[in-house]
Backbone as JSON Lines, residues from 0, in Angstrom:
{"i":0,"aa":"M","n":[-160.09,-101.08,53.85],"ca":[-160.4,-100.4,55.1],"c":[-161.79,-100.84,55.56]}
{"i":1,"aa":"K","n":[-161.87,-101.31,56.76],"ca":[-163.14,-101.76,57.35],"c":[-163.81,-100.56,58.04]}
{"i":2,"aa":"I","n":[-165.02,-100.26,57.61],"ca":[-165.77,-99.13,58.17],"c":[-166.83,-99.61,59.14]}
{"i":3,"aa":"L","n":[-167.59,-100.61,58.71],"ca":[-168.72,-101.09,59.5],"c":[-168.33,-102.26,60.4]}
{"i":4,"aa":"P","n":[-168.66,-102.16,61.68],"ca":[-168.35,-103.26,62.61],"c":[-169.24,-104.47,62.35]}
{"i":5,"aa":"K","n":[-168.75,-105.63,62.73],"ca":[-169.55,-106.87,62.64],"c":[-169.54,-107.53,63.99]}
{"i":6,"aa":"P","n":[-170.66,-107.96,64.51],"ca":[-172.0,-107.78,63.94],"c":[-172.41,-106.32,64.02]}
{"i":7,"aa":"L","n":[-173.22,-105.91,63.06],"ca":[-173.63,-104.51,62.97],"c":[-174.83,-104.24,63.86]}
{"i":8,"aa":"E","n":[-174.69,-103.21,64.69],"ca":[-175.78,-102.74,65.53],"c":[-176.02,-101.28,65.21]}
{"i":9,"aa":"F","n":[-177.19,-100.8,65.55],"ca":[-177.54,-99.42,65.27],"c":[-177.85,-98.67,66.55]}
{"i":10,"aa":"E","n":[-177.52,-97.38,66.53],"ca":[-177.8,-96.49,67.65],"c":[-178.66,-95.36,67.09]}
{"i":11,"aa":"W","n":[-179.77,-95.09,67.74],"ca":[-180.67,-94.04,67.29],"c":[-180.78,-92.97,68.37]}
{"i":12,"aa":"D","n":[-180.61,-91.73,67.97],"ca":[-180.8,-90.59,68.84],"c":[-182.3,-90.43,69.06]}
{"i":13,"aa":"K","n":[-182.73,-90.32,70.31],"ca":[-184.17,-90.21,70.6],"c":[-184.82,-89.03,69.86]}
{"i":14,"aa":"G","n":[-184.06,-87.98,69.63],"ca":[-184.59,-86.82,68.92],"c":[-184.74,-87.05,67.42]}
{"i":15,"aa":"N","n":[-184.03,-88.05,66.88],"ca":[-184.06,-88.32,65.44],"c":[-184.82,-89.58,65.06]}
{"i":16,"aa":"I","n":[-185.38,-90.28,66.03],"ca":[-185.9,-91.62,65.79],"c":[-186.92,-91.68,64.64]}
{"i":17,"aa":"N","n":[-187.79,-90.7,64.51],"ca":[-188.76,-90.72,63.41],"c":[-188.57,-89.57,62.43]}
{"i":18,"aa":"K","n":[-187.45,-88.88,62.5],"ca":[-187.19,-87.72,61.64],"c":[-187.23,-88.09,60.16]}
{"i":19,"aa":"N","n":[-186.6,-89.22,59.79],"ca":[-186.55,-89.61,58.38],"c":[-187.92,-90.01,57.84]}
{"i":20,"aa":"L","n":[-188.77,-90.56,58.69],"ca":[-190.13,-90.9,58.27],"c":[-190.92,-89.63,57.98]}
{"i":21,"aa":"K","n":[-190.86,-88.68,58.89],"ca":[-191.6,-87.43,58.73],"c":[-191.09,-86.61,57.55]}
{"i":22,"aa":"K","n":[-189.77,-86.55,57.4],"ca":[-189.17,-85.68,56.4],"c":[-189.07,-86.32,55.02]}
{"i":23,"aa":"H","n":[-188.76,-87.64,54.97],"ca":[-188.47,-88.3,53.7],"c":[-189.32,-89.54,53.42]}
{"i":24,"aa":"G","n":[-190.18,-89.94,54.36],"ca":[-191.01,-91.12,54.15],"c":[-190.26,-92.43,54.26]}
{"i":25,"aa":"V","n":[-189.12,-92.42,54.97],"ca":[-188.29,-93.62,55.14],"c":[-188.29,-94.02,56.62]}
{"i":26,"aa":"T","n":[-188.68,-95.27,56.89],"ca":[-188.7,-95.74,58.28],"c":[-187.31,-96.1,58.75]}
{"i":27,"aa":"D","n":[-187.15,-96.16,60.05],"ca":[-185.87,-96.56,60.63],"c":[-185.52,-97.99,60.23]}
{"i":28,"aa":"K","n":[-186.54,-98.85,60.19],"ca":[-186.33,-100.25,59.8],"c":[-185.82,-100.34,58.37]}
{"i":29,"aa":"E","n":[-186.41,-99.57,57.46],"ca":[-185.95,-99.55,56.06],"c":[-184.5,-99.09,55.98]}
{"i":30,"aa":"S","n":[-184.15,-98.08,56.76],"ca":[-182.78,-97.57,56.78],"c":[-181.8,-98.66,57.18]}
{"i":31,"aa":"E","n":[-182.16,-99.42,58.19],"ca":[-181.29,-100.49,58.67],"c":[-181.19,-101.63,57.67]}
{"i":32,"aa":"E","n":[-182.27,-101.92,56.93],"ca":[-182.27,-103.01,55.95],"c":[-181.19,-102.83,54.9]}
{"i":33,"aa":"V","n":[-180.94,-101.59,54.51],"ca":[-179.96,-101.3,53.46],"c":[-178.6,-101.91,53.79]}
{"i":34,"aa":"F","n":[-178.23,-101.91,55.05],"ca":[-176.91,-102.4,55.44],"c":[-176.78,-103.92,55.37]}
{"i":35,"aa":"G","n":[-177.9,-104.61,55.26],"ca":[-177.88,-106.07,55.16],"c":[-178.03,-106.59,53.74]}
{"i":36,"aa":"N","n":[-178.26,-105.69,52.8],"ca":[-178.46,-106.09,51.4],"c":[-177.28,-105.67,50.55]}
{"i":37,"aa":"K","n":[-177.04,-106.44,49.49],"ca":[-175.91,-106.14,48.6],"c":[-176.42,-105.76,47.23]}
{"i":38,"aa":"P","n":[-175.69,-104.95,46.5],"ca":[-174.47,-104.3,46.94],"c":[-174.78,-103.11,47.85]}
{"i":39,"aa":"L","n":[-173.84,-102.79,48.69],"ca":[-173.9,-101.61,49.55],"c":[-172.7,-100.75,49.17]}
{"i":40,"aa":"L","n":[-172.97,-99.58,48.64],"ca":[-171.9,-98.67,48.23],"c":[-171.67,-97.65,49.33]}
{"i":41,"aa":"V","n":[-170.48,-97.64,49.9],"ca":[-170.16,-96.74,51.01],"c":[-169.01,-95.83,50.58]}
{"i":42,"aa":"S","n":[-169.15,-94.54,50.84],"ca":[-168.09,-93.58,50.54],"c":[-167.88,-92.64,51.73]}
{"i":43,"aa":"F","n":[-166.67,-92.13,51.85],"ca":[-166.32,-91.19,52.9],"c":[-166.91,-89.83,52.57]}
{"i":44,"aa":"D","n":[-167.52,-89.17,53.54],"ca":[-168.12,-87.85,53.36],"c":[-167.18,-86.8,53.94]}
{"i":45,"aa":"K","n":[-166.23,-86.39,53.13],"ca":[-165.2,-85.44,53.58],"c":[-165.82,-84.1,54.01]}
{"i":46,"aa":"K","n":[-166.84,-83.65,53.28],"ca":[-167.45,-82.35,53.55],"c":[-168.06,-82.26,54.95]}
{"i":47,"aa":"H","n":[-168.67,-83.36,55.43],"ca":[-169.37,-83.32,56.71],"c":[-168.61,-84.01,57.85]}
{"i":48,"aa":"S","n":[-167.41,-84.48,57.56],"ca":[-166.6,-85.12,58.6],"c":[-165.81,-84.07,59.38]}
{"i":49,"aa":"T","n":[-165.52,-84.4,60.62],"ca":[-164.69,-83.54,61.46],"c":[-163.53,-84.38,61.99]}
{"i":50,"aa":"R","n":[-162.62,-83.74,62.71],"ca":[-161.53,-84.5,63.34],"c":[-162.06,-85.45,64.38]}
{"i":51,"aa":"I","n":[-163.21,-85.14,64.94],"ca":[-163.79,-85.94,66.02],"c":[-164.65,-87.07,65.48]}
{"i":52,"aa":"E","n":[-165.37,-86.81,64.37],"ca":[-166.32,-87.81,63.87],"c":[-166.28,-87.87,62.34]}
{"i":53,"aa":"F","n":[-166.02,-89.08,61.82],"ca":[-166.05,-89.3,60.38],"c":[-167.48,-89.64,59.96]}
{"i":54,"aa":"R","n":[-167.89,-89.09,58.82],"ca":[-169.2,-89.38,58.28],"c":[-169.05,-90.12,56.96]}
{"i":55,"aa":"Y","n":[-170.04,-90.94,56.68],"ca":[-170.05,-91.75,55.46],"c":[-171.41,-91.65,54.79]}
{"i":56,"aa":"N","n":[-171.41,-91.92,53.49],"ca":[-172.65,-91.99,52.72],"c":[-172.77,-93.41,52.18]}
{"i":57,"aa":"A","n":[-173.99,-93.9,52.12],"ca":[-174.23,-95.23,51.59],"c":[-175.39,-95.2,50.61]}
{"i":58,"aa":"L","n":[-175.26,-96.02,49.58],"ca":[-176.35,-96.28,48.65],"c":[-176.64,-97.77,48.75]}
{"i":59,"aa":"G","n":[-177.92,-98.1,48.95],"ca":[-178.28,-99.5,49.05],"c":[-179.77,-99.68,48.91]}
{"i":60,"aa":"K","n":[-180.18,-100.96,48.87],"ca":[-181.58,-101.3,48.66],"c":[-182.22,-101.81,49.93]}
{"i":61,"aa":"T","n":[-183.5,-101.47,50.08],"ca":[-184.3,-102.03,51.16],"c":[-184.77,-103.42,50.73]}
{"i":62,"aa":"N","n":[-185.42,-104.13,51.62],"ca":[-185.97,-105.44,51.28],"c":[-187.07,-105.33,50.21]}
{"i":63,"aa":"Q","n":[-187.66,-104.14,50.06],"ca":[-188.69,-103.91,49.05],"c":[-188.08,-103.3,47.78]}
{"i":64,"aa":"H","n":[-186.76,-103.34,47.66],"ca":[-186.01,-102.92,46.47],"c":[-186.05,-101.42,46.2]}
{"i":65,"aa":"Q","n":[-186.25,-100.62,47.23],"ca":[-186.14,-99.17,47.09],"c":[-184.68,-98.8,47.32]}
{"i":66,"aa":"V","n":[-184.14,-97.95,46.46],"ca":[-182.75,-97.51,46.64],"c":[-182.75,-96.27,47.53]}
{"i":67,"aa":"L","n":[-181.99,-96.35,48.62],"ca":[-181.9,-95.24,49.57],"c":[-180.5,-94.66,49.61]}
{"i":68,"aa":"F","n":[-180.43,-93.37,49.91],"ca":[-179.17,-92.69,50.22],"c":[-179.17,-92.48,51.72]}
{"i":69,"aa":"I","n":[-178.11,-92.92,52.38],"ca":[-178.03,-92.82,53.84],"c":[-176.72,-92.14,54.24]}
{"i":70,"aa":"S","n":[-176.84,-91.2,55.14],"ca":[-175.68,-90.58,55.76],"c":[-175.56,-91.18,57.16]}
{"i":71,"aa":"F","n":[-174.35,-91.62,57.52],"ca":[-174.19,-92.25,58.82],"c":[-172.78,-92.04,59.37]}
{"i":72,"aa":"T","n":[-172.63,-92.35,60.64],"ca":[-171.33,-92.34,61.3],"c":[-171.22,-93.63,62.09]}
{"i":73,"aa":"V","n":[-170.03,-93.96,62.52],"ca":[-169.81,-95.14,63.35],"c":[-169.28,-94.66,64.69]}
{"i":74,"aa":"R","n":[-169.96,-95.05,65.74],"ca":[-169.55,-94.7,67.1],"c":[-169.28,-95.99,67.85]}
{"i":75,"aa":"G","n":[-168.01,-96.26,68.07],"ca":[-167.63,-97.5,68.73],"c":[-167.99,-98.67,67.85]}
{"i":76,"aa":"V","n":[-168.92,-99.51,68.3],"ca":[-169.32,-100.69,67.53],"c":[-170.72,-100.54,66.95]}
{"i":77,"aa":"K","n":[-171.23,-99.32,66.9],"ca":[-172.59,-99.1,66.4],"c":[-172.6,-98.06,65.29]}
{"i":78,"aa":"A","n":[-173.47,-98.31,64.3],"ca":[-173.69,-97.33,63.24],"c":[-174.82,-96.41,63.69]}
{"i":79,"aa":"R","n":[-174.63,-95.14,63.45],"ca":[-175.66,-94.15,63.8],"c":[-176.11,-93.47,62.52]}
{"i":80,"aa":"I","n":[-177.34,-93.73,62.13],"ca":[-177.88,-93.15,60.9],"c":[-178.29,-91.71,61.17]}
{"i":81,"aa":"I","n":[-177.75,-90.83,60.36],"ca":[-178.02,-89.4,60.52],"c":[-179.2,-88.98,59.66]}
{"i":82,"aa":"S","n":[-179.22,-89.48,58.41],"ca":[-180.28,-89.14,57.49],"c":[-180.48,-90.27,56.49]}
{"i":83,"aa":"A","n":[-181.72,-90.49,56.11],"ca":[-182.05,-91.5,55.1],"c":[-183.16,-90.96,54.22]}
{"i":84,"aa":"R","n":[-182.97,-91.1,52.91],"ca":[-183.96,-90.61,51.95],"c":[-183.91,-91.48,50.7]}
{"i":85,"aa":"Q","n":[-184.92,-91.32,49.85],"ca":[-184.91,-91.99,48.55],"c":[-183.73,-91.45,47.75]}
{"i":86,"aa":"A","n":[-183.04,-92.33,47.06],"ca":[-181.92,-91.9,46.21],"c":[-182.46,-91.07,45.05]}
{"i":87,"aa":"N","n":[-181.7,-90.05,44.65],"ca":[-182.12,-89.27,43.48],"c":[-181.74,-90.04,42.2]}
{"i":88,"aa":"R","n":[-182.11,-89.51,41.07],"ca":[-181.9,-90.21,39.79],"c":[-180.43,-90.56,39.56]}
{"i":89,"aa":"K","n":[-179.55,-89.62,39.78],"ca":[-178.11,-89.85,39.56],"c":[-177.6,-90.95,40.5]}
{"i":90,"aa":"E","n":[-178.02,-90.91,41.75],"ca":[-177.6,-91.93,42.73],"c":[-178.15,-93.31,42.37]}
{"i":91,"aa":"R","n":[-179.4,-93.37,41.91],"ca":[-179.99,-94.66,41.49],"c":[-179.23,-95.24,40.31]}
{"i":92,"aa":"R","n":[-178.89,-94.39,39.33],"ca":[-178.12,-94.88,38.17],"c":[-176.78,-95.46,38.62]}
{"i":93,"aa":"K","n":[-176.1,-94.77,39.5],"ca":[-174.82,-95.25,40.02],"c":[-175.0,-96.6,40.7]}
{"i":94,"aa":"Y","n":[-176.05,-96.74,41.5],"ca":[-176.3,-97.98,42.21],"c":[-176.62,-99.12,41.23]}
{"i":95,"aa":"V","n":[-177.47,-98.85,40.24],"ca":[-177.86,-99.87,39.27],"c":[-176.65,-100.34,38.48]}
{"i":96,"aa":"R","n":[-175.76,-99.42,38.1],"ca":[-174.53,-99.82,37.37],"c":[-173.71,-100.79,38.21]}
{"i":97,"aa":"K","n":[-173.57,-100.5,39.48],"ca":[-172.8,-101.38,40.37],"c":[-173.5,-102.73,40.52]}
{"i":98,"aa":"E","n":[-174.8,-102.69,40.67],"ca":[-175.59,-103.92,40.83],"c":[-175.48,-104.79,39.57]}
{"i":99,"aa":"E","n":[-175.56,-104.16,38.4],"ca":[-175.44,-104.91,37.14],"c":[-174.04,-105.49,36.99]}
{"i":100,"aa":"A","n":[-173.03,-104.76,37.38],"ca":[-171.66,-105.26,37.3],"c":[-171.48,-106.5,38.16]}
{"i":101,"aa":"Q","n":[-172.1,-106.52,39.34],"ca":[-172.02,-107.69,40.2],"c":[-172.77,-108.86,39.59]}
{"i":102,"aa":"T","n":[-173.92,-108.62,39.01],"ca":[-174.71,-109.68,38.41],"c":[-173.96,-110.27,37.22]}
{"i":103,"aa":"D","n":[-173.33,-109.42,36.41],"ca":[-172.57,-109.9,35.26],"c":[-171.42,-110.81,35.67]}
{"i":104,"aa":"S","n":[-170.84,-110.56,36.83],"ca":[-169.7,-111.36,37.26],"c":[-170.1,-112.78,37.65]}
{"i":105,"aa":"Y","n":[-171.4,-113.03,37.87],"ca":[-171.86,-114.36,38.25],"c":[-172.29,-115.2,37.05]}
{"i":106,"aa":"I","n":[-172.36,-114.58,35.88],"ca":[-172.82,-115.3,34.68],"c":[-171.72,-116.18,34.13]}
């Protein structure tokens, strides 16, 4: 199932543009970087989805190798980031396991 459109573009709500920086210390640019780096782990967020709008969660790395947890939706051909924060310990472990599994497959 394809979730993210290609090429990927982002849409930012003017009211949320700096919310993640103020609340979690994560810039909008860092949030967007996660989608261009691998691995990117994306899961369906059943709890926060509605019939009108599906929500997803992503775990991924910034260009500075910080692991972020991102909540987002897709509207048409654009991804709209709802929230971005540093991944917690459990989320980082999950991400590192996936990253190591990918690295092992190249050996």
